[in-house]
C-alpha positions as CSV (number, residue, x, y, z in Angstrom):
1,X,92.2,81.6,125.4
2,X,94.1,84.2,123.4
3,X,97.9,83.8,124.1
4,X,100.2,86.7,123.7
5,X,103.8,87.8,124.5
6,X,104.1,91.1,126.1
7,X,107.3,93.3,125.5
8,X,108.1,97.0,126.9
9,X,110.8,99.0,125.0
10,X,113.2,101.2,126.7
11,X,111.0,104.3,125.5
12,X,108.0,103.0,127.4
13,X,106.1,101.8,124.3
14,X,104.1,98.9,125.4
15,X,103.9,96.0,122.9
16,X,101.9,92.7,122.6
17,X,102.1,90.0,120.2
18,X,99.4,87.4,119.4
19,X,100.4,84.9,116.7
20,X,97.8,83.3,114.6
21,X,99.1,81.0,111.8
22,X,95.3,80.5,110.3
23,X,95.6,83.6,108.4
24,X,98.3,84.9,105.9
25,X,97.7,88.4,107.1
26,X,98.7,90.5,110.4
27,X,96.8,93.3,112.0
28,X,99.1,96.2,113.4
29,X,97.0,98.5,116.1
30,X,98.3,101.3,117.8
31,X,96.4,103.0,120.6
32,X,97.3,106.2,122.2
33,X,95.8,106.8,125.8
34,X,94.3,110.0,124.8
35,X,90.7,110.9,124.1
36,X,88.7,114.1,124.5
37,X,88.6,113.8,128.2
38,X,92.4,115.0,128.4
39,X,91.5,118.0,126.2
40,X,91.3,121.7,127.6
41,X,87.9,122.7,128.2
42,X,88.4,125.6,126.1
43,X,90.1,123.7,123.4
44,X,87.9,120.7,122.9
45,X,87.9,118.1,119.8
46,X,91.7,118.1,119.7
47,X,92.0,114.3,120.0
48,X,89.3,114.1,116.9
49,X,91.2,116.6,115.0
50,X,94.3,114.5,115.4
51,X,92.7,111.5,114.1
52,X,92.5,113.4,110.7
53,X,96.0,115.1,111.2
54,X,97.8,112.0,111.6
55,X,96.9,110.7,107.9
56,X,97.8,114.2,106.6
57,X,101.9,113.1,106.4
58,X,104.6,112.6,108.8
59,X,108.1,114.0,108.4
60,X,109.5,111.4,105.9
61,X,106.1,110.3,104.4
62,X,103.9,112.8,102.5
63,X,100.9,110.5,102.1
64,X,99.9,107.5,104.6
65,X,97.3,105.5,102.5
66,X,99.2,105.1,99.2
67,X,102.0,102.8,100.7
68,X,99.5,100.7,102.5
69,X,97.4,100.1,99.8
70,X,100.5,99.3,97.6
71,X,101.2,96.8,100.2
72,X,98.1,95.0,99.7
73,X,96.4,96.5,103.0
74,X,94.0,98.9,104.4
75,X,93.9,101.2,107.4
76,X,91.5,103.2,109.5
77,X,91.1,105.0,112.9
78,X,88.8,106.0,115.5
79,X,88.6,108.3,118.5
80,X,86.4,108.3,121.6
81,X,86.3,110.1,124.9
82,X,88.9,107.9,126.3
83,X,91.6,106.7,123.6
84,X,92.7,107.2,120.0
85,X,93.1,104.1,117.7
86,X,94.7,103.6,114.5
87,X,95.1,100.2,112.7
88,X,96.4,98.4,109.6
89,X,95.6,94.9,108.2
90,X,98.1,93.6,105.5
91,X,100.0,90.7,104.3
92,X,102.3,89.6,106.9
93,X,105.2,89.7,104.7
94,X,104.6,93.5,104.3
95,X,104.2,94.4,108.0
96,X,107.1,96.5,108.1
97,X,105.2,99.0,105.7
98,X,102.9,99.5,108.3
99,X,105.4,99.6,111.2
100,X,107.6,102.2,109.1
101,X,104.5,104.3,108.7
102,X,103.1,104.2,112.4
103,X,106.9,104.8,113.5
104,X,107.3,107.9,111.4
105,X,104.1,109.6,112.4
106,X,104.6,108.7,116.3
107,X,108.2,110.3,115.7
108,X,107.1,113.7,114.2
109,X,104.2,114.7,112.1
110,X,104.7,117.2,109.2
111,X,103.1,120.1,110.7
112,X,102.2,123.0,108.5
113,X,99.4,125.7,108.4
114,X,98.4,124.2,105.0
115,X,97.8,120.8,106.4
116,X,96.0,122.0,109.4
117,X,93.8,124.3,107.5
118,X,92.9,121.3,105.2
119,X,92.1,118.9,108.1
120,X,90.2,121.8,110.2
121,X,88.0,122.1,107.2
122,X,87.3,118.4,107.1
123,X,86.2,118.3,110.8
124,X,84.3,121.3,110.6
125,X,82.2,120.0,107.8
126,X,81.9,116.6,109.9
127,X,80.7,118.8,112.8
128,X,78.1,120.5,110.7
129,X,76.9,117.4,108.8
130,X,76.6,115.2,112.0
131,X,75.8,117.6,114.8
132,X,74.0,120.4,113.1
133,X,72.3,119.2,110.2
134,X,71.3,115.9,111.2
135,X,67.9,115.6,113.3
136,X,69.0,114.9,116.9
137,X,72.7,115.4,115.9
138,X,73.5,117.6,118.9
139,X,72.1,115.1,121.5
140,X,75.4,114.3,123.0
141,X,76.1,118.1,123.3
142,X,73.4,118.6,125.4
143,X,73.1,115.3,127.3
144,X,76.6,115.3,128.1
145,X,76.6,119.0,129.4
146,X,73.5,118.2,131.6
147,X,74.8,114.9,133.0
148,X,78.1,115.8,133.7
149,X,79.2,119.1,135.5
150,X,82.9,118.3,136.8
151,X,84.3,115.6,134.4
152,X,85.3,116.2,130.9
153,X,82.9,113.9,129.7
154,X,80.7,116.9,129.7
155,X,81.6,117.4,125.9
156,X,81.6,115.1,122.9
157,X,84.4,113.6,121.2
158,X,83.9,115.8,118.2
159,X,84.2,119.0,120.4
160,X,82.0,121.2,122.4
161,X,82.2,124.2,119.9
162,X,83.0,124.5,116.2
163,X,85.1,127.6,117.1
164,X,87.4,125.5,119.2
165,X,88.5,123.8,116.0
166,X,88.3,126.8,113.5
167,X,90.4,128.9,116.0
168,X,93.1,126.0,116.8
169,X,96.6,127.3,115.9
170,X,99.7,125.4,114.6
171,X,101.6,125.9,118.2
172,X,98.4,124.5,120.2
173,X,98.3,121.6,118.1
174,X,102.0,120.7,118.1
175,X,101.9,121.1,121.8
176,X,99.1,118.5,122.0
177,X,100.8,116.1,119.8
178,X,104.2,116.2,121.8
179,X,102.1,115.7,124.9
180,X,99.9,112.6,124.1
181,X,101.2,110.9,121.0
182,X,104.5,109.6,122.6
183,X,105.6,106.0,122.9
184,X,105.1,106.0,126.6
185,X,101.5,106.7,126.0
186,X,101.1,104.2,123.4
187,X,100.6,100.4,123.2
188,X,101.0,98.5,119.7
189,X,99.8,95.2,119.0
190,X,100.6,92.8,116.3
191,X,98.1,90.1,115.7
192,X,98.3,87.5,113.0
193,X,100.7,85.5,111.3
194,X,104.0,86.6,113.0
195,X,106.2,85.0,115.5
196,X,106.5,86.9,118.9
197,X,110.1,87.0,118.7
198,X,110.1,88.5,115.0
199,X,107.5,90.8,116.1
200,X,109.6,92.2,119.0
201,X,112.8,92.6,116.9
202,X,110.7,94.4,114.1
203,X,109.0,96.9,116.8
204,X,112.4,97.5,118.6
205,X,113.7,98.4,114.9
206,X,111.1,100.9,113.9
207,X,110.1,102.4,117.3
208,X,113.1,101.9,119.6
209,X,114.7,105.2,118.9
210,X,111.5,107.4,119.2
211,X,112.2,109.6,122.5
212,X,109.7,109.1,125.0
213,X,107.4,112.0,126.4
214,X,108.3,112.2,130.1
215,X,105.3,114.0,130.8
216,X,102.5,113.7,133.6
217,X,98.8,113.4,132.9
218,X,96.7,115.8,134.8
219,X,94.4,113.9,137.4
220,X,90.8,114.2,136.0
221,X,88.1,115.4,138.5
222,X,85.6,112.9,139.6
223,X,82.0,113.5,138.9
224,X,80.0,114.3,142.1
225,X,76.8,112.2,142.8
226,X,73.9,113.7,140.7
227,X,71.3,114.5,143.6
228,X,68.5,116.2,141.4
229,X,66.6,115.6,138.5
230,X,67.8,117.4,135.5
231,X,65.8,118.1,132.4
232,X,66.3,120.1,129.1
233,X,63.4,120.6,126.5
234,X,64.4,121.3,123.0
235,X,61.9,122.6,120.1
236,X,63.6,121.6,117.1
237,X,62.7,120.7,113.3
238,X,62.9,116.9,114.1
239,X,60.6,114.3,112.4
240,X,59.4,112.9,115.7
241,X,59.1,114.1,119.5
242,X,61.9,112.1,121.3
243,X,63.2,111.6,124.8
244,X,66.8,110.7,126.0
245,X,67.4,109.7,129.5
246,X,70.9,109.5,130.8
247,X,71.5,107.6,134.2
248,X,75.0,107.5,135.7
249,X,76.7,104.4,136.3
250,X,80.0,102.6,137.4
251,X,83.2,102.7,135.6
252,X,84.4,100.1,132.8
253,X,86.3,97.7,135.3
254,X,83.8,97.5,137.9
255,X,81.2,94.2,138.3
256,X,78.3,96.8,137.9
257,X,79.2,97.8,134.6
258,X,78.9,94.0,133.2
259,X,75.5,94.1,135.0
260,X,74.3,97.2,133.7
261,X,75.2,96.0,130.2
262,X,73.1,92.8,130.7
263,X,70.4,95.0,132.0
264,X,70.6,97.0,128.5
265,X,70.2,93.7,126.6
266,X,67.2,92.9,128.6
267,X,65.5,96.1,127.8
268,X,66.4,96.4,124.2
269,X,68.7,93.9,122.5
270,X,67.0,92.4,119.8
271,X,63.2,91.8,118.6
272,X,62.8,89.8,122.1
273,X,63.7,92.3,124.1
274,X,61.2,94.1,126.5
275,X,61.2,97.5,124.9
276,X,60.5,96.0,121.5
277,X,57.9,93.7,122.5
278,X,55.9,95.9,124.7
279,X,56.6,99.5,123.6
280,X,57.2,99.1,120.0
281,X,55.2,96.1,119.2
282,X,52.1,95.7,121.3
283,X,51.7,99.3,122.6
284,X,53.0,101.1,119.5
285,X,54.2,104.0,121.4
286,X,57.7,104.5,119.7
287,X,59.0,104.5,116.1
288,X,62.1,103.5,117.7
289,X,63.3,102.5,121.2
290,X,66.6,101.6,122.7
291,X,68.9,101.2,125.8
292,X,72.6,100.9,125.9
293,X,75.8,102.0,127.9
294,X,78.2,104.4,126.9
295,X,81.2,102.1,127.8
296,X,83.4,104.6,129.0
297,X,86.3,103.8,131.1
298,X,85.6,106.3,133.8
299,X,81.9,106.1,135.4
300,X,79.6,106.5,132.3
301,X,75.8,106.8,131.4
302,X,73.1,104.2,130.9
303,X,71.0,105.7,128.0
304,X,67.5,105.0,127.2
305,X,66.3,106.9,123.9
306,X,63.0,106.6,122.1
307,X,61.2,108.5,119.3
308,X,57.6,108.8,119.6
309,X,54.9,107.7,117.3
310,X,52.7,110.5,115.7
311,X,49.9,111.3,118.4
312,X,51.7,109.9,121.5
313,X,52.9,112.4,124.0
314,X,56.1,112.6,125.7
315,X,54.2,112.0,129.1
316,X,52.5,108.9,128.0
317,X,56.2,107.6,126.6
318,X,57.6,108.3,129.7
319,X,55.3,106.7,131.6
320,X,55.4,103.4,129.5
321,X,59.2,103.5,130.1
322,X,59.1,103.9,133.8
323,X,56.5,101.0,134.1
324,X,59.2,98.8,132.4
325,X,61.9,100.3,134.8
326,X,59.8,99.6,137.8
327,X,59.3,96.0,136.7
328,X,62.9,95.4,136.4
329,X,63.5,97.0,140.0
330,X,61.1,94.8,141.5
331,X,61.2,91.4,139.8
332,X,63.8,89.2,139.1
333,X,64.5,88.2,135.2
334,X,63.7,84.7,134.8
335,X,66.6,82.0,134.5
336,X,65.7,81.3,130.8
337,X,66.0,85.1,130.1
338,X,69.3,85.1,131.8
339,X,70.9,82.3,130.0
340,X,69.7,83.5,126.8
341,X,71.4,86.9,127.6
342,X,74.8,85.3,128.6
343,X,74.7,82.7,125.4
344,X,74.3,86.1,123.2
345,X,77.3,87.8,125.0
346,X,79.4,84.6,124.8
347,X,78.7,84.0,121.0
348,X,79.4,87.6,120.5
349,X,82.7,87.5,122.3
350,X,83.7,84.3,120.5
351,X,82.7,85.7,117.1
352,X,84.9,88.9,117.8
353,X,87.9,86.4,118.2
354,X,87.7,85.3,115.0
355,X,89.1,88.6,113.5
356,X,92.6,89.3,113.9
357,X,91.8,93.1,113.8
358,X,89.2,92.6,116.3
359,X,91.7,90.8,118.8
360,X,94.3,93.6,118.2
361,X,91.9,96.3,119.1
362,X,90.7,94.6,122.2
363,X,94.3,93.5,123.3
364,X,95.3,97.3,123.0
365,X,92.2,98.4,124.7
366,X,92.8,96.1,127.8
367,X,96.5,96.7,127.9
368,X,95.7,100.5,128.0
369,X,93.2,99.5,130.9
370,X,96.2,98.1,132.7
371,X,96.4,94.2,131.4
372,X,95.8,92.8,128.1
373,X,95.0,89.6,129.8
374,X,91.6,90.7,130.7
375,X,90.4,90.0,127.3
376,X,90.4,86.2,128.6
377,X,88.3,86.9,131.7
378,X,85.6,89.1,129.7
379,X,83.1,86.1,129.5
380,X,83.8,84.8,132.9
381,X,82.8,88.4,134.4
382,X,79.5,88.1,132.3
383,X,78.8,84.6,133.4
384,X,79.0,85.7,137.1
385,X,76.3,88.1,136.9
386,X,73.2,86.9,138.5
387,X,69.4,88.0,138.2
388,X,70.0,89.8,141.6
389,X,72.9,91.6,140.4
390,X,70.9,92.9,137.4
391,X,67.8,93.8,139.9
392,X,70.3,95.6,141.9
393,X,71.9,97.6,139.1
394,X,68.3,98.6,138.1
395,X,67.7,99.9,141.7
396,X,70.7,101.7,142.0
397,X,70.8,103.6,138.7
398,X,67.0,104.2,137.9
399,X,66.7,106.8,140.4
400,X,64.8,110.2,139.4
401,X,67.6,112.3,141.0
402,X,70.2,110.2,139.0
403,X,68.3,111.1,135.8
404,X,69.4,113.7,133.2
405,X,66.5,114.1,130.5
406,X,66.5,115.7,127.2
407,X,63.4,116.2,125.3
408,X,63.0,117.2,121.7
409,X,59.6,118.6,120.7
410,X,58.9,118.7,116.8
411,X,58.3,121.9,115.7
């Protein structure tokens, strides 16, 4: 059980404090409820751009990294479709260094054409390196567009087009900042060697005067049920033919999410999983084969991806995958297999609770979803899933008309 104290500031900033006296350190985690799904379809990649801009200097601090390092800490950030997360881990006695820095960039970034140009170049180079120059690097661009026709998950976090970043103006960037990077759209978590009362006092001290945003988020469109098989075939300079299949599944807070997560583990988690044993080891059809879920807060995708061995046709690869899918749709997994899956999940959750940073990120994420206390029922929700639930999930999602398929044919 992870115990915590919750406090909300007058400006709407939500605070979670989790005391852990087993460490001399403290993790400071700030999550903003903004990911790529809140972007204008004609100005995508802004949330990811801001992950970089937030380190480019705020109104009183020209450089973010140096003070953290001088305080004996480290920091990082990540962005996805649903949120943007910033965190620091440093000695508990130096916590105010992190709070000062986070508060200053929440108050106001130091917007300048020079800073924007610098970060745009960084993001554009990342776009080129990971999406254009890497084999299969544009997979999410194609598969997202194929699977989603209405919901803004139809473009990846890095952006739909490179031009959306290169053409971004200072005015557009400032407007995006003052829309989303406000205290009433954020959750801050302090986890580690700090008393809740002291944590509340310090956060009130540093963040209490930041004005709230007082804005309303637009309602995101609901993706219609997919009623036809979709396919795109690409002839590319890739080392192997490859197949990527995306099946629509339920949102993060549904029971079906947990069933699908365990279903993906049955198929492809580790060397004892079915895909590894049958398709990779025994039949030697694939050089790599995997199954995973996108994990998005809104209804996401169950992904199957495989790169074929030389001489193996895409048709043969698809047939082998379909055979495994049909088995999961018709037969219940054994009690032993289910127990093993749940034990793996439980050990993973317990191991995650060892790190104060992991706890800080998880508490912030669940509070953004509605209740930080959900962190303490995560294990129970997995344990409630039965073999029938897993079979029902397979039957529900693994339908041809629910599949978007991307094929890479090596030139």
